[in-house]
C-alpha positions in Angstrom: 83.4 122.5 74.7 84.7 124.9 77.3 85.3 122.8 80.4 86.5 125.6 82.6 89.9 124.5 83.6 91.6 127.8 83.0 88.8 129.8 84.6 89.0 127.6 87.7 92.8 128.4 88.0 92.1 132.1 87.4 89.5 132.3 90.1 91.5 130.5 92.8 95.2 131.6 92.8 97.3 128.8 94.0 95.0 126.1 92.5 96.8 123.8 90.0 95.2 121.4 87.5 96.4 118.7 85.3 94.0 117.0 82.8 94.1 114.8 79.7 91.5 112.6 77.9 92.4 110.5 74.9 90.6 108.0 72.6 93.0 105.1 73.1 92.2 103.6 69.8 92.4 106.6 67.5 94.6 108.9 69.6 92.1 111.7 69.4 92.4 114.1 72.3 89.1 115.1 74.0 90.7 117.7 76.3 94.2 118.7 77.6 95.4 121.1 80.3 98.9 121.0 81.5 99.0 117.1 81.4 102.8 117.3 82.3 102.1 119.0 85.7 102.9 116.8 88.7 100.3 117.1 91.5 99.3 115.4 94.8 96.9 112.6 93.8 96.0 111.3 97.3 94.8 107.7 96.9 95.2 107.4 93.1 98.7 105.9 93.5 97.3 102.8 95.0 96.9 101.6 91.4 100.7 101.0 91.3 100.4 98.7 94.4 97.7 96.7 92.8 99.7 96.5 89.6 102.7 95.2 91.4 100.6 92.5 93.1 99.3 91.3 89.8 102.8 91.3 88.3 104.1 89.0 91.1 101.0 86.8 90.5 101.8 86.6 86.8 105.4 85.5 87.7 104.2 82.8 90.0 105.7 84.5 93.0 102.3 84.8 94.8 98.8 83.5 94.6 95.8 85.7 95.0 94.4 82.9 97.2 97.2 83.5 99.8 95.8 84.8 103.1 97.1 87.8 105.0 96.3 89.1 108.4 95.8 92.7 109.2 97.9 94.1 112.0 96.5 96.6 114.5 99.0 99.3 113.4 97.6 98.9 109.8 94.1 99.7 110.7 93.2 103.2 109.5 89.6 104.6 109.7 87.7 106.7 107.1 88.4 105.4 103.6 87.4 101.8 103.3 85.3 99.3 105.2 87.8 96.7 106.5 88.2 98.7 109.8 84.5 98.0 110.4 84.7 94.3 109.8 85.4 91.6 112.3 87.4 89.4 109.9 91.1 90.1 110.3 92.4 87.7 107.7 91.6 87.9 104.0 92.9 86.5 100.7 95.2 88.8 98.7 92.4 89.0 96.1 89.9 90.3 98.7 92.4 92.8 100.1 93.0 94.2 96.6 89.3 94.2 95.8 88.7 96.4 98.9 91.3 98.8 97.6 89.7 98.9 94.2 86.2 99.3 95.5 86.5 101.6 98.5 90.2 102.8 98.4 90.5 100.9 101.7 93.3 102.3 103.9 93.7 99.3 106.1 93.9 97.0 103.1 96.5 99.4 101.5 98.7 99.3 104.5 98.5 95.5 104.8 99.3 95.0 101.1 102.1 97.5 101.3 103.7 95.4 104.1 103.3 92.2 102.1 104.6 93.6 98.8 107.1 96.2 100.2 106.9 99.8 99.4 110.4 99.8 97.9 109.3 97.1 95.5 106.3 99.2 94.4 108.6 102.2 93.8 111.0 100.1 91.7 108.2 98.6 89.8 106.6 101.9 89.0 109.9 103.3 87.7 110.6 100.1 85.7 107.2 100.6 83.9 108.4 104.1 82.8 106.4 106.3 85.2 109.0 108.8 86.2 106.6 111.5 87.4 104.1 109.3 89.3 104.1 106.9 92.2 102.8 105.7 95.6 104.8 107.6 98.1 104.0 106.0 101.4 101.6 103.9 103.4 98.5 105.6 104.8 99.4 107.4 108.1 97.4 109.8 110.3 98.6 112.0 111.8 101.6 112.4 109.6 104.8 111.9 111.8 107.8 114.1 111.3 109.9 112.9 108.4 107.1 111.0 106.6 106.3 111.9 103.0 103.8 114.8 102.8 101.8 113.1 100.0 100.4 109.6 99.7 100.9 109.7 96.0 101.8 112.0 93.1 101.3 111.9 89.4 100.5 113.9 86.3 97.6 113.4 83.9 99.9 112.3 81.0 101.3 109.3 82.8 98.0 108.3 84.4 96.3 108.2 81.0 99.2 106.1 79.7 98.7 103.7 82.7 95.0 103.4 81.8 95.7 102.8 78.2 98.3 100.1 78.9 96.0 98.4 81.4 93.1 98.4 79.0 95.3 97.0 76.3 96.9 94.4 78.5 100.4 95.7 77.7 102.1 95.0 81.0 100.0 92.2 82.6 98.7 88.8 81.4 95.2 88.9 80.0 93.7 87.4 83.2 95.5 89.9 85.4 94.6 92.9 83.2 90.9 91.8 83.5 91.3 91.4 87.2 92.8 94.9 87.6 89.9 96.4 85.7 87.4 94.4 87.6 88.8 95.7 91.0 88.7 99.3 89.7 85.3 98.7 88.1 83.9 98.1 91.6 85.0 101.7 92.7 82.2 103.3 94.6 83.3 107.0 94.2 81.5 108.5 91.2 81.5 112.0 92.7 84.0 113.6 90.3 84.4 113.1 86.5 82.3 110.0 86.6 79.3 111.9 88.1 78.4 113.0 84.6 77.4 109.5 83.5 74.5 108.9 85.9 75.6 105.4 86.8 74.8 103.3 89.9 77.8 103.9 92.2 77.4 100.3 93.6 77.0 98.5 90.3 78.4 100.0 87.1 80.8 97.4 85.7 79.6 96.4 82.3 77.3 98.5 80.2 74.7 100.8 81.7 73.1 103.5 79.5 75.7 102.3 76.9 78.5 103.4 79.3 81.1 101.1 80.9 83.4 102.7 83.5 86.3 101.8 85.7 88.2 104.4 87.7 90.3 105.3 90.7 89.9 108.5 92.7 91.8 110.4 95.3 90.4 112.7 98.0 91.8 114.8 100.8 90.9 118.3 101.9 93.0 119.9 99.2 92.8 117.3 96.4 90.3 115.9 94.0 91.7 113.4 91.4 89.9 111.0 89.1 91.5 108.7 86.6 89.9 105.9 84.5 88.5 104.4 81.4 85.0 105.1 80.1 83.7 103.2 77.1 80.7 102.9 74.7 80.2 99.9 72.5 82.3 101.7 69.9 84.9 103.9 71.7 87.3 103.8 74.7 88.3 107.1 76.4 91.1 107.2 79.0 91.0 110.3 81.2 92.7 111.9 84.2 91.7 115.1 85.9 93.8 116.2 88.9 93.1 119.3 91.0 95.0 120.7 94.0 94.3 123.9 95.9 95.7 125.7 98.9 94.5 124.7 102.4 91.5 126.9 103.4 90.6 128.0 99.8 86.9 127.5 99.2 87.6 125.6 95.9 86.0 122.2 96.5 82.6 122.8 95.0 83.9 124.6 91.9 86.5 121.9 91.4 83.8 119.2 91.5 81.7 121.2 89.0 84.6 121.5 86.6 85.3 117.7 87.0 81.7 117.0 86.2 82.0 119.3 83.1 85.0 117.1 82.0 82.7 114.1 82.3 80.0 115.8 80.3 82.6 116.3 77.5 83.5 112.6 77.6 79.9 111.6 77.6 79.3 113.8 74.5 82.2 112.1 72.7 80.7 108.6 73.4 77.2 109.5 72.1 76.6 108.2 68.6 
């Protein structure tokens, strides 16, 4: 199936794409396009923050029932819903659930303070992800000297992260299930996941013989979608990352190509 990765790059000079999809049980590749290429992934890197939290939980260093209080400086609008809520204190579990479900910026900043961004960086490297990571807290506007990206990654490492999470390689069984449940609440099905026709508010567990969890990243020059899509018989890990130059009218075409990638995955899952 021609997904249109190369054509998209041809039509928009300056656009870069990294994509990979793999059957994590058989190793069969569904698609591949420069999976080694490192790109801006916007909010996708928040998965490494969640993973560090669960690692500390597994070690007995934290409880997901611990409560944290959001500070005024951590409240960022747009992505998320905590900034709309009156409640300023939540359990760590609830803070993480907001990140998984709505990519909540205020929750991300609060959890980064609690965990420590340096700890997240060291944890990510220790897991073997040399080309991926969460670069900073969420800031707007970006002050001088702050990282220019919230996170970066390539498709190859993100697919590895998905596979290892699905197989419980780096977390306890309970924490692996919790991570997938948080990401299974993700409400953004506008990219690769748009091809599956799922309810964006309720798609964890099988619907139309498809079970999905994913994390997306969105800014004006980035669309990124990474996740696991399953049928009763197969598990496909995927990552599609697209960056384009500011001002280029690439968004609609990028979303079309991401949907085509989802169509390819759906075709693989059909009996």
